[in-house]
C-alpha positions as CSV (number, residue, x, y, z in Angstrom):
1,M,84.7,63.7,155.5
2,S,83.7,61.2,157.8
3,I,85.2,57.7,157.5
4,K,81.6,56.3,157.2
5,S,81.3,58.1,153.9
6,T,84.6,57.3,152.8
7,N,83.8,53.8,153.4
8,A,80.5,54.1,151.6
9,R,82.5,55.8,148.4
10,T,84.6,52.9,148.7
11,M,82.4,50.3,148.9
12,T,80.7,52.1,145.8
13,N,83.7,52.5,143.8
14,N,84.8,49.0,143.9
15,T,81.0,47.8,143.3
16,Y,81.2,49.6,140.4
17,S,84.9,48.2,139.5
18,S,83.6,44.5,139.9
19,Y,80.3,45.4,137.9
20,N,82.4,46.8,134.7
21,K,84.7,43.8,135.1
22,L,81.8,41.8,134.8
23,L,80.3,43.8,131.5
24,C,83.5,43.6,129.9
25,Q,83.6,39.8,130.1
26,L,80.5,40.0,128.6
27,V,81.6,42.5,125.4
28,R,84.8,40.0,124.9
29,A,82.6,37.4,124.3
30,I,80.6,39.6,122.0
31,V,83.5,40.3,120.3
32,N,84.8,36.6,120.4
33,P,82.6,34.0,121.0
34,S,85.3,31.5,121.6
35,Y,86.2,33.7,124.7
36,T,85.8,31.5,128.1
37,I,83.6,33.8,130.2
38,D,84.7,33.9,134.5
39,Y,81.6,32.7,135.4
40,N,82.5,33.3,139.2
41,L,82.1,36.7,138.8
42,F,78.3,35.9,138.1
43,K,78.0,34.0,141.1
44,F,76.4,37.3,143.5
45,V,75.2,39.7,140.9
46,D,72.8,41.7,141.0
47,W,71.4,41.6,137.4
48,N,69.4,44.8,137.2
49,V,72.6,46.9,137.6
50,V,74.2,44.8,135.1
51,K,71.0,45.7,132.6
52,R,71.2,49.4,133.5
53,K,75.0,49.6,133.1
54,A,74.2,47.9,129.6
55,M,71.8,50.3,128.7
56,Q,74.4,53.2,129.9
57,Q,76.9,52.0,127.5
58,G,74.5,51.4,124.7
59,I,74.7,47.9,124.4
60,S,71.8,46.0,126.1
61,A,70.8,44.0,123.2
62,L,74.4,42.8,122.4
63,V,74.9,41.5,126.1
64,F,71.7,40.1,126.1
65,D,73.1,37.8,123.2
66,A,76.1,37.0,125.5
67,I,74.3,35.7,128.1
68,S,71.7,33.7,126.6
69,N,75.1,31.7,125.3
70,M,76.0,30.8,129.2
71,P,75.4,28.3,131.2
72,D,71.5,28.2,132.9
73,D,72.9,28.3,136.1
74,F,74.0,31.8,136.0
75,W,71.3,33.1,133.7
76,P,69.3,36.7,135.5
77,P,65.9,35.8,137.3
78,K,62.8,34.8,134.9
79,R,61.3,38.4,135.7
80,I,64.4,40.3,134.6
81,R,65.2,37.7,131.7
82,I,61.6,38.3,129.7
83,Q,61.5,42.0,130.4
84,W,65.1,42.3,128.9
85,I,63.8,40.0,125.8
86,R,60.8,43.0,125.6
87,E,63.3,45.2,125.2
88,V,65.5,43.1,122.8
89,V,62.1,42.4,120.7
90,Q,61.5,46.4,120.4
91,Q,65.1,47.4,119.2
92,E,64.5,45.0,116.5
93,N,61.4,46.4,115.3
94,I,63.0,49.5,115.1
95,Y,65.8,48.6,113.6
96,L,63.7,47.0,111.0
97,K,61.9,50.2,110.8
98,H,64.8,52.2,110.3
99,A,65.9,49.9,107.1
100,N,62.3,50.5,105.9
101,V,63.2,54.2,106.1
102,I,66.4,54.4,104.7
103,A,65.1,52.1,101.5
104,E,62.0,54.9,101.0
105,L,64.4,57.5,101.3
106,T,67.1,56.2,99.0
107,S,64.3,55.4,96.2
108,F,62.7,58.7,96.9
109,Y,65.9,60.9,96.5
110,E,66.6,58.7,93.5
111,S,63.7,59.5,91.9
112,H,64.9,62.8,91.5
113,D,68.5,61.9,90.7
114,I,69.8,62.6,93.9
115,K,72.2,59.9,95.5
116,M,72.1,59.3,99.3
117,M,75.0,58.1,101.6
118,L,74.0,56.8,104.6
119,L,76.6,57.8,107.9
120,K,76.9,55.9,111.1
121,G,74.3,54.0,112.5
122,W,72.9,51.1,110.4
123,G,75.3,51.1,107.9
124,L,77.8,50.6,111.0
125,S,75.5,47.6,112.2
126,L,75.9,45.5,109.3
127,N,79.6,45.0,110.6
128,Y,78.4,43.6,114.1
129,P,77.8,39.7,114.4
130,K,74.0,40.4,114.4
131,P,73.3,43.4,113.1
132,C,69.6,43.9,114.4
133,H,71.6,44.0,118.2
134,R,73.5,47.4,117.7
135,Q,71.3,50.1,119.1
136,N,70.5,52.9,116.8
137,G,69.1,56.6,117.1
138,D,68.6,58.5,114.3
139,I,69.2,58.0,110.9
140,D,72.2,60.3,109.1
141,I,72.4,61.3,105.4
142,W,74.4,63.4,103.1
143,L,73.0,63.9,99.8
144,Y,76.2,64.8,97.9
145,G,75.8,68.4,98.1
146,N,72.1,68.4,97.2
147,Q,70.5,68.8,100.8
148,V,69.1,72.2,100.0
149,K,67.3,70.7,96.9
150,G,66.6,67.6,98.8
151,D,65.0,69.1,101.4
152,S,63.0,71.2,98.9
153,I,61.2,68.6,97.1
154,L,60.9,66.9,101.0
155,E,58.6,69.9,101.7
156,K,56.8,69.8,98.5
157,E,56.0,66.3,97.7
158,K,55.9,64.9,101.4
159,G,54.8,68.0,103.0
160,I,57.6,67.6,105.7
161,H,59.5,70.6,106.6
162,P,63.1,70.4,108.0
163,I,64.4,72.4,110.9
164,K,67.9,74.0,110.6
165,S,70.2,72.7,112.9
166,S,73.6,73.1,113.4
167,H,75.6,71.2,110.6
168,H,72.6,69.5,109.2
169,T,68.5,69.7,108.6
170,I,66.6,67.8,110.7
171,F,63.2,66.0,109.4
172,Y,60.7,63.1,110.8
173,Y,59.8,60.1,108.9
174,D,57.6,57.9,109.3
175,G,58.2,58.5,113.4
176,I,61.9,58.0,113.2
177,E,64.5,60.9,113.2
178,V,66.8,62.0,109.8
179,E,69.7,64.5,110.3
180,N,70.1,65.5,106.4
181,H,74.1,66.7,106.8
182,I,75.4,69.8,105.3
183,T,78.6,69.1,106.2
184,F,79.5,66.1,108.1
185,I,81.0,67.6,111.4
186,E,80.2,71.1,113.4
187,V,82.3,73.3,111.4
188,D,81.0,76.2,113.0
189,C,82.3,75.2,116.4
190,H,85.8,74.1,114.9
191,K,86.2,76.8,112.1
192,A,90.4,76.2,112.0
193,D,90.6,72.3,112.6
194,G,89.8,71.5,108.5
195,S,88.5,68.2,109.5
196,E,85.8,68.5,107.1
197,D,88.6,69.0,104.1
198,I,90.2,65.9,104.4
199,I,86.0,64.2,104.8
200,M,85.4,65.7,101.2
201,R,88.7,64.8,99.8
202,Y,87.3,61.1,100.3
203,A,83.9,61.7,99.5
204,N,84.9,61.1,95.5
205,E,86.1,57.9,96.3
206,P,83.8,54.9,95.5
207,A,80.9,54.3,98.0
208,I,80.5,50.6,99.9
209,K,77.2,49.6,98.1
210,V,75.0,47.1,99.9
211,D,71.6,45.2,100.0
212,G,69.0,47.2,102.0
213,I,65.4,46.3,102.3
214,N,63.5,44.8,99.2
215,G,67.1,44.6,97.6
216,K,67.2,48.4,97.5
217,T,71.0,49.2,97.5
218,I,72.1,51.7,100.1
219,L,75.7,53.8,99.8
220,L,77.6,53.8,102.8
221,P,81.0,56.2,102.9
222,P,84.3,54.3,101.3
223,P,86.5,53.0,103.9
224,N,89.0,55.8,104.2
225,L,86.0,58.3,104.5
226,N,84.7,56.4,107.0
227,A,87.8,55.8,109.1
228,F,88.6,59.6,109.6
229,F,85.1,60.3,109.9
230,L,84.2,57.8,112.7
231,L,87.4,59.0,114.4
232,R,86.9,62.7,114.0
233,H,82.7,61.8,115.1
234,S,83.9,60.0,118.0
235,S,86.9,62.1,119.3
236,A,84.5,65.3,119.5
237,H,82.0,63.3,121.6
238,F,84.9,62.3,124.1
239,A,85.9,66.1,124.8
240,T,82.4,67.2,125.0
241,S,79.6,64.8,126.3
242,G,81.8,61.8,126.4
243,I,81.4,58.3,124.8
244,C,80.3,54.7,125.8
245,L,81.1,51.2,124.9
246,R,79.1,51.3,121.7
247,H,81.2,53.7,120.1
248,L,83.9,51.2,121.0
249,L,82.4,48.6,119.1
250,D,81.3,50.7,116.6
251,W,85.2,51.4,115.6
252,G,86.3,47.8,116.8
253,F,83.6,46.1,114.3
254,F,84.2,48.5,111.6
255,V,88.1,48.1,111.2
256,E,87.8,44.3,111.8
257,K,85.9,44.3,108.6
258,H,87.6,47.1,106.6
259,Y,91.3,46.7,108.0
260,D,92.9,46.1,104.8
261,N,90.9,48.8,102.8
262,I,92.2,51.3,105.0
263,D,95.1,53.7,104.3
264,W,96.8,53.6,107.9
265,K,99.5,55.7,107.0
266,E,97.5,58.4,105.5
267,L,94.8,58.2,108.4
268,Y,97.4,58.5,110.8
269,C,98.9,61.4,108.7
270,N,95.8,63.1,109.0
271,A,95.4,62.3,112.7
272,H,98.3,64.1,113.8
273,S,97.5,67.2,111.5
274,K,94.1,67.1,113.7
275,N,96.3,66.6,116.7
276,M,93.9,62.7,117.6
277,H,96.8,60.7,117.1
278,V,97.4,60.0,120.5
279,F,93.6,59.5,121.0
280,L,93.6,57.0,118.1
281,D,96.5,55.5,119.7
282,C,94.3,54.8,122.7
283,I,91.0,53.4,121.5
284,N,93.2,51.1,119.7
285,A,95.0,49.7,122.3
286,I,91.5,49.4,124.6
287,C,89.8,47.6,121.5
288,V,92.9,45.4,121.7
289,E,93.5,44.9,125.5
290,H,89.7,45.3,126.8
291,L,87.8,44.3,124.2
292,G,89.7,41.6,122.3
293,F,89.8,42.5,119.0
294,T,92.6,41.1,116.6
295,K,95.7,42.6,117.9
296,G,97.2,42.8,114.4
297,K,94.6,45.0,112.6
298,F,94.7,47.6,115.1
299,P,98.0,49.6,114.8
300,I,99.2,51.5,117.5
301,Q,102.7,54.5,116.8
302,K,103.0,54.7,120.4
303,S,102.0,53.5,123.9
304,H,100.3,56.0,126.1
305,I,99.4,53.6,129.1
306,Q,98.7,56.1,132.0
307,L,96.1,58.3,129.5
308,Q,94.7,55.1,128.0
309,N,93.8,53.6,131.6
310,R,92.5,57.2,132.2
311,I,90.3,57.0,128.8
312,W,88.7,53.3,129.5
313,K,88.0,54.2,133.0
314,D,86.3,57.7,131.9
315,I,84.2,55.1,129.6
316,L,83.3,53.4,132.2
317,N,82.6,55.5,135.1
318,P,83.0,59.4,133.6
319,E,84.7,61.7,135.5
320,F,82.4,64.3,134.8
321,S,78.4,63.1,135.1
322,V,76.4,66.0,136.0
323,N,74.0,66.6,133.3
324,A,72.5,69.9,132.0
325,P,69.0,70.2,131.8
326,P,67.4,71.6,128.9
327,M,68.9,75.4,127.7
328,R,65.1,76.3,127.7
329,K,63.9,75.2,131.1
330,N,66.8,76.7,132.9
331,F,69.0,78.6,130.6
332,V,71.3,79.8,133.5
333,K,72.4,76.5,135.2
334,Y,72.7,74.9,131.5
335,C,75.4,77.2,130.4
336,Y,76.6,76.7,134.2
337,V,76.7,73.1,134.0
338,K,78.0,72.8,130.2
339,T,81.0,75.6,131.3
340,Q,82.0,72.9,134.1
341,R,81.7,70.1,131.8
342,H,84.2,71.7,129.5
343,F,86.9,72.7,131.7
344,A,86.4,69.0,133.6
345,N,87.0,67.9,130.1
346,K,89.8,70.2,129.0
347,W,92.4,67.3,128.8
348,K,90.3,65.5,126.5
349,H,90.4,68.8,124.4
350,D,93.9,68.5,124.4
351,I,94.3,65.0,123.0
352,T,91.7,65.8,120.3
353,Y,91.7,69.2,118.9
354,N,94.4,71.1,117.3
355,E,92.9,74.6,118.6
356,H,93.3,77.0,121.5
357,F,90.7,75.2,124.3
358,F,88.7,79.0,125.2
359,I,87.9,79.8,121.2
360,T,86.4,76.2,120.7
361,L,84.6,77.2,124.1
362,L,83.2,80.5,123.2
363,R,82.2,78.8,119.4
364,F,80.9,76.0,121.2
365,A,78.5,78.5,123.2
366,W,77.8,80.3,120.4
367,N,76.7,78.0,118.5
368,R,74.2,76.4,121.1
369,I,72.7,79.3,122.0
370,K,71.7,80.3,118.2
371,S,70.7,76.6,117.4
372,P,66.7,76.2,116.7
373,Y,66.4,74.3,120.1
374,S,67.8,76.9,122.5
375,F,66.7,79.6,124.7
376,G,67.5,82.3,121.8
377,D,65.5,80.7,119.6
378,I,62.3,80.6,121.6
379,I,63.0,84.7,122.1
380,N,63.5,85.0,118.4
381,K,60.2,83.1,117.6
382,N,58.4,85.4,120.5
383,N,59.4,88.7,118.7
384,K,58.4,87.6,115.2
């Protein structure tokens, strides 16, 4: 490698490092409004880079909130501010649409004596300082074992045809994607893991009841279920596609609010049994040291400084960042990139699963190939 290219790469790394520091300052101001931001970091900043990195981390509206509390002298240029405001307003409108869909689905299923528990997403946003600024994607629901009945009634009365995926069915309601969970996690990919059994034991605990749109009562997971489910869910993402700052904030704000209602001894016991205890130690440490959450609410059994730093760096700048094309467009390249990613992320698998790496790899590959959105599904459709 030439000296010129080496210097260019060093400059790029240093630039990303400085912008990561800047972004973390803003995140800490979100977590703790009394946090004093180092405004010197904002003197010669490219706000397009800040905005892009905030979007990549799933916290664009939250970062804009933090910026809005800064002195006017350090604000982004007017053009960028206007564009940012438009995007924030758009996110707020989507959030309201989600809330309406959640309330309507709750009422619909209730009319057929089916309870609906809301997972992740909108429910987690209620732990944030400004819920509507937590970025939402799809809506995840669990019908207390009545998934088949729920889908059947939905198709019969609403004309909506849910499509079977890995561990849930998928349908669109008023333009919003909804995932109706058959199981909480992808059991097919991790048959020997046993995490689903732990989650189901907690499913009988009283759900958290919150007010939705028009005073509709929405059911959220009980704290012990949510704690283990979020840990399993985020660790699974970390081991495959990676996680972003929004995942950490989801965990951080959830723990801050529900710390007293979580059985930490049991959570760590379950985490040990599924080989997630080191990952749990690390994300708790990161929440405190890098995001500014309350130290006394994030237990750590053992310090893992080197691994903790590697996880933190990977969240900000993933070690493997090559994106695979859709399977149906380029099956060979999809498989090649995904295989590369799995081997590059083996160190992540080793701190999140208690299964053999190659067994997980084979099951994951087969599960993706037989997915309704896969290349294999198109072949099957063409053969019908």
